[in-house]
Chimera marker file (.cmm) of the C-alpha trace (Angstrom):
<marker_set name="trace">
<marker id="1" x="2.571" y="-8.348" z="-36.090" r="1" g="1" b="0" radius="0.5"/>
<marker id="2" x="3.637" y="-11.878" z="-34.571" r="1" g="1" b="0" radius="0.5"/>
<marker id="3" x="6.837" y="-10.462" z="-33.978" r="1" g="1" b="0" radius="0.5"/>
<marker id="4" x="5.674" y="-7.322" z="-32.261" r="1" g="1" b="0" radius="0.5"/>
<marker id="5" x="3.388" y="-9.466" z="-29.867" r="1" g="1" b="0" radius="0.5"/>
<marker id="6" x="6.396" y="-11.460" z="-29.164" r="1" g="1" b="0" radius="0.5"/>
<marker id="7" x="8.716" y="-8.470" z="-28.198" r="1" g="1" b="0" radius="0.5"/>
<marker id="8" x="5.678" y="-7.093" z="-26.040" r="1" g="1" b="0" radius="0.5"/>
<marker id="9" x="5.443" y="-10.683" z="-24.183" r="1" g="1" b="0" radius="0.5"/>
<marker id="10" x="9.150" y="-10.512" z="-23.628" r="1" g="1" b="0" radius="0.5"/>
<marker id="11" x="9.176" y="-6.993" z="-22.155" r="1" g="1" b="0" radius="0.5"/>
<marker id="12" x="5.996" y="-7.860" z="-20.257" r="1" g="1" b="0" radius="0.5"/>
<marker id="13" x="8.058" y="-10.807" z="-18.618" r="1" g="1" b="0" radius="0.5"/>
<marker id="14" x="10.999" y="-8.824" z="-17.908" r="1" g="1" b="0" radius="0.5"/>
<marker id="15" x="9.210" y="-5.999" z="-16.160" r="1" g="1" b="0" radius="0.5"/>
<marker id="16" x="7.008" y="-8.577" z="-14.128" r="1" g="1" b="0" radius="0.5"/>
<marker id="17" x="10.320" y="-10.186" z="-13.003" r="1" g="1" b="0" radius="0.5"/>
<marker id="18" x="11.951" y="-7.206" z="-11.961" r="1" g="1" b="0" radius="0.5"/>
<marker id="19" x="8.874" y="-6.216" z="-10.129" r="1" g="1" b="0" radius="0.5"/>
<marker id="20" x="8.779" y="-9.495" z="-8.214" r="1" g="1" b="0" radius="0.5"/>
<marker id="21" x="12.590" y="-9.236" z="-7.379" r="1" g="1" b="0" radius="0.5"/>
<marker id="22" x="11.776" y="-5.638" z="-6.212" r="1" g="1" b="0" radius="0.5"/>
<marker id="23" x="8.983" y="-6.788" z="-3.984" r="1" g="1" b="0" radius="0.5"/>
<marker id="24" x="11.121" y="-9.407" z="-2.539" r="1" g="1" b="0" radius="0.5"/>
<marker id="25" x="13.523" y="-6.399" z="-1.229" r="1" g="1" b="0" radius="0.5"/>
<marker id="26" x="11.028" y="-4.126" z="0.281" r="1" g="1" b="0" radius="0.5"/>
<marker id="27" x="11.562" y="-2.607" z="3.358" r="1" g="1" b="0" radius="0.5"/>
<marker id="28" x="9.158" y="-3.893" z="5.822" r="1" g="1" b="0" radius="0.5"/>
<marker id="29" x="9.599" y="-3.790" z="9.449" r="1" g="1" b="0" radius="0.5"/>
<marker id="30" x="7.385" y="-4.322" z="12.503" r="1" g="1" b="0" radius="0.5"/>
<marker id="31" x="7.984" y="-5.370" z="16.136" r="1" g="1" b="0" radius="0.5"/>
<marker id="32" x="6.341" y="-8.247" z="17.746" r="1" g="1" b="0" radius="0.5"/>
<marker id="33" x="8.206" y="-8.445" z="20.790" r="1" g="1" b="0" radius="0.5"/>
<marker id="34" x="5.515" y="-6.364" z="22.879" r="1" g="1" b="0" radius="0.5"/>
<marker id="35" x="2.116" y="-7.601" z="21.776" r="1" g="1" b="0" radius="0.5"/>
<marker id="36" x="2.938" y="-10.757" z="19.735" r="1" g="1" b="0" radius="0.5"/>
<marker id="37" x="1.510" y="-8.950" z="16.691" r="1" g="1" b="0" radius="0.5"/>
<marker id="38" x="3.312" y="-6.731" z="14.177" r="1" g="1" b="0" radius="0.5"/>
<marker id="39" x="3.400" y="-3.130" z="15.588" r="1" g="1" b="0" radius="0.5"/>
<marker id="40" x="5.611" y="-0.272" z="14.182" r="1" g="1" b="0" radius="0.5"/>
<marker id="41" x="4.003" y="3.319" z="15.108" r="1" g="1" b="0" radius="0.5"/>
<marker id="42" x="5.629" y="6.781" z="14.348" r="1" g="1" b="0" radius="0.5"/>
<marker id="43" x="8.673" y="5.175" z="12.663" r="1" g="1" b="0" radius="0.5"/>
<marker id="44" x="11.852" y="7.562" z="11.981" r="1" g="1" b="0" radius="0.5"/>
<marker id="45" x="14.725" y="6.426" z="10.404" r="1" g="1" b="0" radius="0.5"/>
<marker id="46" x="18.540" y="8.087" z="10.353" r="1" g="1" b="0" radius="0.5"/>
<marker id="47" x="21.936" y="7.035" z="9.103" r="1" g="1" b="0" radius="0.5"/>
<marker id="48" x="24.489" y="7.080" z="11.906" r="1" g="1" b="0" radius="0.5"/>
<marker id="49" x="27.850" y="5.160" z="11.882" r="1" g="1" b="0" radius="0.5"/>
<marker id="50" x="27.398" y="3.023" z="8.733" r="1" g="1" b="0" radius="0.5"/>
<marker id="51" x="24.015" y="1.727" z="9.681" r="1" g="1" b="0" radius="0.5"/>
<marker id="52" x="20.508" y="2.606" z="9.574" r="1" g="1" b="0" radius="0.5"/>
<marker id="53" x="18.546" y="2.988" z="12.844" r="1" g="1" b="0" radius="0.5"/>
<marker id="54" x="14.918" y="3.104" z="13.117" r="1" g="1" b="0" radius="0.5"/>
<marker id="55" x="13.235" y="4.653" z="16.127" r="1" g="1" b="0" radius="0.5"/>
<marker id="56" x="9.413" y="3.632" z="16.668" r="1" g="1" b="0" radius="0.5"/>
<marker id="57" x="6.802" y="4.057" z="19.613" r="1" g="1" b="0" radius="0.5"/>
<marker id="58" x="6.431" y="0.584" z="21.225" r="1" g="1" b="0" radius="0.5"/>
<marker id="59" x="3.358" y="-0.121" z="23.379" r="1" g="1" b="0" radius="0.5"/>
<marker id="60" x="3.573" y="-1.510" z="26.579" r="1" g="1" b="0" radius="0.5"/>
<marker id="61" x="4.337" y="-5.099" z="27.391" r="1" g="1" b="0" radius="0.5"/>
<marker id="62" x="1.421" y="-7.223" z="27.915" r="1" g="1" b="0" radius="0.5"/>
<marker id="63" x="-0.239" y="-6.040" z="31.282" r="1" g="1" b="0" radius="0.5"/>
<marker id="64" x="1.056" y="-2.566" z="30.923" r="1" g="1" b="0" radius="0.5"/>
<marker id="65" x="0.201" y="0.479" z="28.875" r="1" g="1" b="0" radius="0.5"/>
<marker id="66" x="3.598" y="2.445" z="29.251" r="1" g="1" b="0" radius="0.5"/>
<marker id="67" x="4.875" y="3.100" z="25.770" r="1" g="1" b="0" radius="0.5"/>
<marker id="68" x="8.599" y="3.264" z="25.083" r="1" g="1" b="0" radius="0.5"/>
<marker id="69" x="10.876" y="3.760" z="21.978" r="1" g="1" b="0" radius="0.5"/>
<marker id="70" x="12.207" y="0.863" z="20.353" r="1" g="1" b="0" radius="0.5"/>
<marker id="71" x="15.524" y="1.111" z="18.364" r="1" g="1" b="0" radius="0.5"/>
<marker id="72" x="16.046" y="-1.266" z="15.215" r="1" g="1" b="0" radius="0.5"/>
<marker id="73" x="19.408" y="-1.318" z="13.125" r="1" g="1" b="0" radius="0.5"/>
<marker id="74" x="19.742" y="-2.241" z="9.463" r="1" g="1" b="0" radius="0.5"/>
<marker id="75" x="22.782" y="-2.162" z="7.337" r="1" g="1" b="0" radius="0.5"/>
<marker id="76" x="20.784" y="-2.241" z="3.958" r="1" g="1" b="0" radius="0.5"/>
<marker id="77" x="17.237" y="-0.775" z="4.954" r="1" g="1" b="0" radius="0.5"/>
<marker id="78" x="15.603" y="-4.326" z="4.150" r="1" g="1" b="0" radius="0.5"/>
<marker id="79" x="16.795" y="-6.727" z="7.289" r="1" g="1" b="0" radius="0.5"/>
<marker id="80" x="16.331" y="-5.235" z="10.539" r="1" g="1" b="0" radius="0.5"/>
<marker id="81" x="17.262" y="-6.367" z="14.189" r="1" g="1" b="0" radius="0.5"/>
<marker id="82" x="16.191" y="-4.979" z="17.510" r="1" g="1" b="0" radius="0.5"/>
<marker id="83" x="19.245" y="-3.351" z="19.487" r="1" g="1" b="0" radius="0.5"/>
<marker id="84" x="17.814" y="-1.389" z="22.199" r="1" g="1" b="0" radius="0.5"/>
<marker id="85" x="14.961" y="0.550" z="23.849" r="1" g="1" b="0" radius="0.5"/>
<marker id="86" x="14.609" y="3.884" z="25.445" r="1" g="1" b="0" radius="0.5"/>
<marker id="87" x="12.866" y="3.118" z="28.651" r="1" g="1" b="0" radius="0.5"/>
<marker id="88" x="10.574" y="5.123" z="31.042" r="1" g="1" b="0" radius="0.5"/>
<marker id="89" x="13.265" y="6.620" z="33.279" r="1" g="1" b="0" radius="0.5"/>
<marker id="90" x="11.950" y="9.929" z="34.971" r="1" g="1" b="0" radius="0.5"/>
<marker id="91" x="8.767" y="10.644" z="36.930" r="1" g="1" b="0" radius="0.5"/>
<marker id="92" x="7.512" y="13.024" z="34.136" r="1" g="1" b="0" radius="0.5"/>
<marker id="93" x="7.660" y="9.760" z="31.755" r="1" g="1" b="0" radius="0.5"/>
<marker id="94" x="5.995" y="7.478" z="33.999" r="1" g="1" b="0" radius="0.5"/>
<marker id="95" x="2.776" y="7.048" z="31.654" r="1" g="1" b="0" radius="0.5"/>
<marker id="96" x="5.251" y="6.409" z="28.713" r="1" g="1" b="0" radius="0.5"/>
<marker id="97" x="7.298" y="8.227" z="25.865" r="1" g="1" b="0" radius="0.5"/>
<marker id="98" x="6.399" y="7.839" z="22.201" r="1" g="1" b="0" radius="0.5"/>
<marker id="99" x="6.673" y="9.649" z="18.923" r="1" g="1" b="0" radius="0.5"/>
<marker id="100" x="10.736" y="9.867" z="18.409" r="1" g="1" b="0" radius="0.5"/>
<marker id="101" x="12.461" y="11.903" z="15.915" r="1" g="1" b="0" radius="0.5"/>
<marker id="102" x="16.116" y="11.924" z="15.476" r="1" g="1" b="0" radius="0.5"/>
<marker id="103" x="18.936" y="13.827" z="14.037" r="1" g="1" b="0" radius="0.5"/>
<marker id="104" x="22.889" y="13.407" z="13.896" r="1" g="1" b="0" radius="0.5"/>
<marker id="105" x="24.698" y="16.373" z="14.776" r="1" g="1" b="0" radius="0.5"/>
<marker id="106" x="28.316" y="16.483" z="15.636" r="1" g="1" b="0" radius="0.5"/>
<marker id="107" x="28.692" y="12.652" z="15.651" r="1" g="1" b="0" radius="0.5"/>
<marker id="108" x="25.905" y="12.164" z="18.071" r="1" g="1" b="0" radius="0.5"/>
<marker id="109" x="22.437" y="11.085" z="17.716" r="1" g="1" b="0" radius="0.5"/>
<marker id="110" x="19.943" y="13.666" z="19.244" r="1" g="1" b="0" radius="0.5"/>
<marker id="111" x="16.326" y="11.984" z="20.023" r="1" g="1" b="0" radius="0.5"/>
<marker id="112" x="13.597" y="14.047" z="20.364" r="1" g="1" b="0" radius="0.5"/>
<marker id="113" x="10.055" y="12.319" z="21.905" r="1" g="1" b="0" radius="0.5"/>
<marker id="114" x="7.263" y="13.035" z="23.982" r="1" g="1" b="0" radius="0.5"/>
<marker id="115" x="6.074" y="11.918" z="27.114" r="1" g="1" b="0" radius="0.5"/>
<marker id="116" x="2.395" y="10.491" z="27.157" r="1" g="1" b="0" radius="0.5"/>
<marker id="117" x="-0.782" y="10.473" z="29.416" r="1" g="1" b="0" radius="0.5"/>
<marker id="118" x="0.382" y="13.661" z="31.518" r="1" g="1" b="0" radius="0.5"/>
<marker id="119" x="-2.302" y="15.936" z="29.838" r="1" g="1" b="0" radius="0.5"/>
<marker id="120" x="-1.331" y="19.368" z="29.988" r="1" g="1" b="0" radius="0.5"/>
<marker id="121" x="1.944" y="18.452" z="31.651" r="1" g="1" b="0" radius="0.5"/>
<marker id="122" x="3.215" y="16.456" z="28.872" r="1" g="1" b="0" radius="0.5"/>
<marker id="123" x="6.693" y="17.393" z="27.431" r="1" g="1" b="0" radius="0.5"/>
<marker id="124" x="9.008" y="17.225" z="24.525" r="1" g="1" b="0" radius="0.5"/>
<marker id="125" x="12.068" y="15.766" z="25.531" r="1" g="1" b="0" radius="0.5"/>
<marker id="126" x="15.626" y="15.306" z="24.419" r="1" g="1" b="0" radius="0.5"/>
<marker id="127" x="18.124" y="12.279" z="24.733" r="1" g="1" b="0" radius="0.5"/>
<marker id="128" x="21.774" y="12.053" z="23.244" r="1" g="1" b="0" radius="0.5"/>
<marker id="129" x="23.363" y="8.910" z="22.193" r="1" g="1" b="0" radius="0.5"/>
<marker id="130" x="27.203" y="9.411" z="22.292" r="1" g="1" b="0" radius="0.5"/>
<marker id="131" x="28.623" y="6.310" z="20.936" r="1" g="1" b="0" radius="0.5"/>
<marker id="132" x="27.809" y="4.198" z="18.126" r="1" g="1" b="0" radius="0.5"/>
<marker id="133" x="27.379" y="0.887" z="20.084" r="1" g="1" b="0" radius="0.5"/>
<marker id="134" x="26.304" y="-0.170" z="22.634" r="1" g="1" b="0" radius="0.5"/>
<marker id="135" x="23.081" y="1.436" z="22.209" r="1" g="1" b="0" radius="0.5"/>
<marker id="136" x="22.170" y="1.550" z="25.732" r="1" g="1" b="0" radius="0.5"/>
<marker id="137" x="24.310" y="4.897" z="26.407" r="1" g="1" b="0" radius="0.5"/>
<marker id="138" x="21.530" y="7.408" z="26.195" r="1" g="1" b="0" radius="0.5"/>
<marker id="139" x="22.907" y="9.717" z="28.678" r="1" g="1" b="0" radius="0.5"/>
<marker id="140" x="20.633" y="12.666" z="28.853" r="1" g="1" b="0" radius="0.5"/>
<marker id="141" x="16.724" y="12.635" z="28.996" r="1" g="1" b="0" radius="0.5"/>
<marker id="142" x="15.514" y="16.004" z="29.876" r="1" g="1" b="0" radius="0.5"/>
<marker id="143" x="12.049" y="17.681" z="29.141" r="1" g="1" b="0" radius="0.5"/>
<marker id="144" x="12.647" y="21.030" z="27.349" r="1" g="1" b="0" radius="0.5"/>
<marker id="145" x="9.298" y="22.047" z="26.080" r="1" g="1" b="0" radius="0.5"/>
<marker id="146" x="5.987" y="21.686" z="28.226" r="1" g="1" b="0" radius="0.5"/>
<marker id="147" x="2.639" y="23.515" z="27.560" r="1" g="1" b="0" radius="0.5"/>
<marker id="148" x="2.214" y="24.425" z="31.410" r="1" g="1" b="0" radius="0.5"/>
<marker id="149" x="-0.751" y="26.245" z="32.595" r="1" g="1" b="0" radius="0.5"/>
<marker id="150" x="-0.482" y="29.421" z="30.429" r="1" g="1" b="0" radius="0.5"/>
<marker id="151" x="0.689" y="28.084" z="27.046" r="1" g="1" b="0" radius="0.5"/>
<marker id="152" x="4.277" y="26.866" z="25.515" r="1" g="1" b="0" radius="0.5"/>
<marker id="153" x="7.241" y="27.442" z="27.610" r="1" g="1" b="0" radius="0.5"/>
<marker id="154" x="10.284" y="26.567" z="25.816" r="1" g="1" b="0" radius="0.5"/>
<marker id="155" x="13.763" y="25.842" z="27.770" r="1" g="1" b="0" radius="0.5"/>
<marker id="156" x="12.202" y="24.453" z="30.800" r="1" g="1" b="0" radius="0.5"/>
<marker id="157" x="14.526" y="21.633" z="32.100" r="1" g="1" b="0" radius="0.5"/>
<marker id="158" x="12.298" y="20.159" z="34.849" r="1" g="1" b="0" radius="0.5"/>
<marker id="159" x="8.506" y="19.503" z="34.954" r="1" g="1" b="0" radius="0.5"/>
<marker id="160" x="6.594" y="21.259" z="37.271" r="1" g="1" b="0" radius="0.5"/>
<link id1="1" id2="2" r="1" g="1" b="0" radius="0.2"/>
<link id1="2" id2="3" r="1" g="1" b="0" radius="0.2"/>
<link id1="3" id2="4" r="1" g="1" b="0" radius="0.2"/>
<link id1="4" id2="5" r="1" g="1" b="0" radius="0.2"/>
<link id1="5" id2="6" r="1" g="1" b="0" radius="0.2"/>
<link id1="6" id2="7" r="1" g="1" b="0" radius="0.2"/>
<link id1="7" id2="8" r="1" g="1" b="0" radius="0.2"/>
<link id1="8" id2="9" r="1" g="1" b="0" radius="0.2"/>
<link id1="9" id2="10" r="1" g="1" b="0" radius="0.2"/>
<link id1="10" id2="11" r="1" g="1" b="0" radius="0.2"/>
<link id1="11" id2="12" r="1" g="1" b="0" radius="0.2"/>
<link id1="12" id2="13" r="1" g="1" b="0" radius="0.2"/>
<link id1="13" id2="14" r="1" g="1" b="0" radius="0.2"/>
<link id1="14" id2="15" r="1" g="1" b="0" radius="0.2"/>
<link id1="15" id2="16" r="1" g="1" b="0" radius="0.2"/>
<link id1="16" id2="17" r="1" g="1" b="0" radius="0.2"/>
<link id1="17" id2="18" r="1" g="1" b="0" radius="0.2"/>
<link id1="18" id2="19" r="1" g="1" b="0" radius="0.2"/>
<link id1="19" id2="20" r="1" g="1" b="0" radius="0.2"/>
<link id1="20" id2="21" r="1" g="1" b="0" radius="0.2"/>
<link id1="21" id2="22" r="1" g="1" b="0" radius="0.2"/>
<link id1="22" id2="23" r="1" g="1" b="0" radius="0.2"/>
<link id1="23" id2="24" r="1" g="1" b="0" radius="0.2"/>
<link id1="24" id2="25" r="1" g="1" b="0" radius="0.2"/>
<link id1="25" id2="26" r="1" g="1" b="0" radius="0.2"/>
<link id1="26" id2="27" r="1" g="1" b="0" radius="0.2"/>
<link id1="27" id2="28" r="1" g="1" b="0" radius="0.2"/>
<link id1="28" id2="29" r="1" g="1" b="0" radius="0.2"/>
<link id1="29" id2="30" r="1" g="1" b="0" radius="0.2"/>
<link id1="30" id2="31" r="1" g="1" b="0" radius="0.2"/>
<link id1="31" id2="32" r="1" g="1" b="0" radius="0.2"/>
<link id1="32" id2="33" r="1" g="1" b="0" radius="0.2"/>
<link id1="33" id2="34" r="1" g="1" b="0" radius="0.2"/>
<link id1="34" id2="35" r="1" g="1" b="0" radius="0.2"/>
<link id1="35" id2="36" r="1" g="1" b="0" radius="0.2"/>
<link id1="36" id2="37" r="1" g="1" b="0" radius="0.2"/>
<link id1="37" id2="38" r="1" g="1" b="0" radius="0.2"/>
<link id1="38" id2="39" r="1" g="1" b="0" radius="0.2"/>
<link id1="39" id2="40" r="1" g="1" b="0" radius="0.2"/>
<link id1="40" id2="41" r="1" g="1" b="0" radius="0.2"/>
<link id1="41" id2="42" r="1" g="1" b="0" radius="0.2"/>
<link id1="42" id2="43" r="1" g="1" b="0" radius="0.2"/>
<link id1="43" id2="44" r="1" g="1" b="0" radius="0.2"/>
<link id1="44" id2="45" r="1" g="1" b="0" radius="0.2"/>
<link id1="45" id2="46" r="1" g="1" b="0" radius="0.2"/>
<link id1="46" id2="47" r="1" g="1" b="0" radius="0.2"/>
<link id1="47" id2="48" r="1" g="1" b="0" radius="0.2"/>
<link id1="48" id2="49" r="1" g="1" b="0" radius="0.2"/>
<link id1="49" id2="50" r="1" g="1" b="0" radius="0.2"/>
<link id1="50" id2="51" r="1" g="1" b="0" radius="0.2"/>
<link id1="51" id2="52" r="1" g="1" b="0" radius="0.2"/>
<link id1="52" id2="53" r="1" g="1" b="0" radius="0.2"/>
<link id1="53" id2="54" r="1" g="1" b="0" radius="0.2"/>
<link id1="54" id2="55" r="1" g="1" b="0" radius="0.2"/>
<link id1="55" id2="56" r="1" g="1" b="0" radius="0.2"/>
<link id1="56" id2="57" r="1" g="1" b="0" radius="0.2"/>
<link id1="57" id2="58" r="1" g="1" b="0" radius="0.2"/>
<link id1="58" id2="59" r="1" g="1" b="0" radius="0.2"/>
<link id1="59" id2="60" r="1" g="1" b="0" radius="0.2"/>
<link id1="60" id2="61" r="1" g="1" b="0" radius="0.2"/>
<link id1="61" id2="62" r="1" g="1" b="0" radius="0.2"/>
<link id1="62" id2="63" r="1" g="1" b="0" radius="0.2"/>
<link id1="63" id2="64" r="1" g="1" b="0" radius="0.2"/>
<link id1="64" id2="65" r="1" g="1" b="0" radius="0.2"/>
<link id1="65" id2="66" r="1" g="1" b="0" radius="0.2"/>
<link id1="66" id2="67" r="1" g="1" b="0" radius="0.2"/>
<link id1="67" id2="68" r="1" g="1" b="0" radius="0.2"/>
<link id1="68" id2="69" r="1" g="1" b="0" radius="0.2"/>
<link id1="69" id2="70" r="1" g="1" b="0" radius="0.2"/>
<link id1="70" id2="71" r="1" g="1" b="0" radius="0.2"/>
<link id1="71" id2="72" r="1" g="1" b="0" radius="0.2"/>
<link id1="72" id2="73" r="1" g="1" b="0" radius="0.2"/>
<link id1="73" id2="74" r="1" g="1" b="0" radius="0.2"/>
<link id1="74" id2="75" r="1" g="1" b="0" radius="0.2"/>
<link id1="75" id2="76" r="1" g="1" b="0" radius="0.2"/>
<link id1="76" id2="77" r="1" g="1" b="0" radius="0.2"/>
<link id1="77" id2="78" r="1" g="1" b="0" radius="0.2"/>
<link id1="78" id2="79" r="1" g="1" b="0" radius="0.2"/>
<link id1="79" id2="80" r="1" g="1" b="0" radius="0.2"/>
<link id1="80" id2="81" r="1" g="1" b="0" radius="0.2"/>
<link id1="81" id2="82" r="1" g="1" b="0" radius="0.2"/>
<link id1="82" id2="83" r="1" g="1" b="0" radius="0.2"/>
<link id1="83" id2="84" r="1" g="1" b="0" radius="0.2"/>
<link id1="84" id2="85" r="1" g="1" b="0" radius="0.2"/>
<link id1="85" id2="86" r="1" g="1" b="0" radius="0.2"/>
<link id1="86" id2="87" r="1" g="1" b="0" radius="0.2"/>
<link id1="87" id2="88" r="1" g="1" b="0" radius="0.2"/>
<link id1="88" id2="89" r="1" g="1" b="0" radius="0.2"/>
<link id1="89" id2="90" r="1" g="1" b="0" radius="0.2"/>
<link id1="90" id2="91" r="1" g="1" b="0" radius="0.2"/>
<link id1="91" id2="92" r="1" g="1" b="0" radius="0.2"/>
<link id1="92" id2="93" r="1" g="1" b="0" radius="0.2"/>
<link id1="93" id2="94" r="1" g="1" b="0" radius="0.2"/>
<link id1="94" id2="95" r="1" g="1" b="0" radius="0.2"/>
<link id1="95" id2="96" r="1" g="1" b="0" radius="0.2"/>
<link id1="96" id2="97" r="1" g="1" b="0" radius="0.2"/>
<link id1="97" id2="98" r="1" g="1" b="0" radius="0.2"/>
<link id1="98" id2="99" r="1" g="1" b="0" radius="0.2"/>
<link id1="99" id2="100" r="1" g="1" b="0" radius="0.2"/>
<link id1="100" id2="101" r="1" g="1" b="0" radius="0.2"/>
<link id1="101" id2="102" r="1" g="1" b="0" radius="0.2"/>
<link id1="102" id2="103" r="1" g="1" b="0" radius="0.2"/>
<link id1="103" id2="104" r="1" g="1" b="0" radius="0.2"/>
<link id1="104" id2="105" r="1" g="1" b="0" radius="0.2"/>
<link id1="105" id2="106" r="1" g="1" b="0" radius="0.2"/>
<link id1="106" id2="107" r="1" g="1" b="0" radius="0.2"/>
<link id1="107" id2="108" r="1" g="1" b="0" radius="0.2"/>
<link id1="108" id2="109" r="1" g="1" b="0" radius="0.2"/>
<link id1="109" id2="110" r="1" g="1" b="0" radius="0.2"/>
<link id1="110" id2="111" r="1" g="1" b="0" radius="0.2"/>
<link id1="111" id2="112" r="1" g="1" b="0" radius="0.2"/>
<link id1="112" id2="113" r="1" g="1" b="0" radius="0.2"/>
<link id1="113" id2="114" r="1" g="1" b="0" radius="0.2"/>
<link id1="114" id2="115" r="1" g="1" b="0" radius="0.2"/>
<link id1="115" id2="116" r="1" g="1" b="0" radius="0.2"/>
<link id1="116" id2="117" r="1" g="1" b="0" radius="0.2"/>
<link id1="117" id2="118" r="1" g="1" b="0" radius="0.2"/>
<link id1="118" id2="119" r="1" g="1" b="0" radius="0.2"/>
<link id1="119" id2="120" r="1" g="1" b="0" radius="0.2"/>
<link id1="120" id2="121" r="1" g="1" b="0" radius="0.2"/>
<link id1="121" id2="122" r="1" g="1" b="0" radius="0.2"/>
<link id1="122" id2="123" r="1" g="1" b="0" radius="0.2"/>
<link id1="123" id2="124" r="1" g="1" b="0" radius="0.2"/>
<link id1="124" id2="125" r="1" g="1" b="0" radius="0.2"/>
<link id1="125" id2="126" r="1" g="1" b="0" radius="0.2"/>
<link id1="126" id2="127" r="1" g="1" b="0" radius="0.2"/>
<link id1="127" id2="128" r="1" g="1" b="0" radius="0.2"/>
<link id1="128" id2="129" r="1" g="1" b="0" radius="0.2"/>
<link id1="129" id2="130" r="1" g="1" b="0" radius="0.2"/>
<link id1="130" id2="131" r="1" g="1" b="0" radius="0.2"/>
<link id1="131" id2="132" r="1" g="1" b="0" radius="0.2"/>
<link id1="132" id2="133" r="1" g="1" b="0" radius="0.2"/>
<link id1="133" id2="134" r="1" g="1" b="0" radius="0.2"/>
<link id1="134" id2="135" r="1" g="1" b="0" radius="0.2"/>
<link id1="135" id2="136" r="1" g="1" b="0" radius="0.2"/>
<link id1="136" id2="137" r="1" g="1" b="0" radius="0.2"/>
<link id1="137" id2="138" r="1" g="1" b="0" radius="0.2"/>
<link id1="138" id2="139" r="1" g="1" b="0" radius="0.2"/>
<link id1="139" id2="140" r="1" g="1" b="0" radius="0.2"/>
<link id1="140" id2="141" r="1" g="1" b="0" radius="0.2"/>
<link id1="141" id2="142" r="1" g="1" b="0" radius="0.2"/>
<link id1="142" id2="143" r="1" g="1" b="0" radius="0.2"/>
<link id1="143" id2="144" r="1" g="1" b="0" radius="0.2"/>
<link id1="144" id2="145" r="1" g="1" b="0" radius="0.2"/>
<link id1="145" id2="146" r="1" g="1" b="0" radius="0.2"/>
<link id1="146" id2="147" r="1" g="1" b="0" radius="0.2"/>
<link id1="147" id2="148" r="1" g="1" b="0" radius="0.2"/>
<link id1="148" id2="149" r="1" g="1" b="0" radius="0.2"/>
<link id1="149" id2="150" r="1" g="1" b="0" radius="0.2"/>
<link id1="150" id2="151" r="1" g="1" b="0" radius="0.2"/>
<link id1="151" id2="152" r="1" g="1" b="0" radius="0.2"/>
<link id1="152" id2="153" r="1" g="1" b="0" radius="0.2"/>
<link id1="153" id2="154" r="1" g="1" b="0" radius="0.2"/>
<link id1="154" id2="155" r="1" g="1" b="0" radius="0.2"/>
<link id1="155" id2="156" r="1" g="1" b="0" radius="0.2"/>
<link id1="156" id2="157" r="1" g="1" b="0" radius="0.2"/>
<link id1="157" id2="158" r="1" g="1" b="0" radius="0.2"/>
<link id1="158" id2="159" r="1" g="1" b="0" radius="0.2"/>
<link id1="159" id2="160" r="1" g="1" b="0" radius="0.2"/>
</marker_set>
């Protein structure tokens, strides 16, 4: 019985050590650049060009309510660094952009997101990232889905 107790204690010690090590290597990320507090809303991760890219909705900087999309990079899903921001660019985005989702197709990152705060004129938008780096090479931001007055209209390239 004493031997069984010793084995059980040893097994529990090994398990707790592995759990402790695993907890130290847990993926955790929050952006503090905007409000000074950890914040990462609507996270979406893809693998692209040997890295993981995390897209999140970022609240406006202090004094602003305009949301933008943060881009963060990791090689191991543990250690992250901010590498870019998709900023509000077009008039239909003036109140902000958020809720990013991305896919890799034909060597390009396609990012889908929504405009914010425009009520019935909010749109789903599409941005394309052509190159791995720098991150700032978003070449296309167009709304392609807008609810409009009469319901959903797909394929619209400019807001009403």
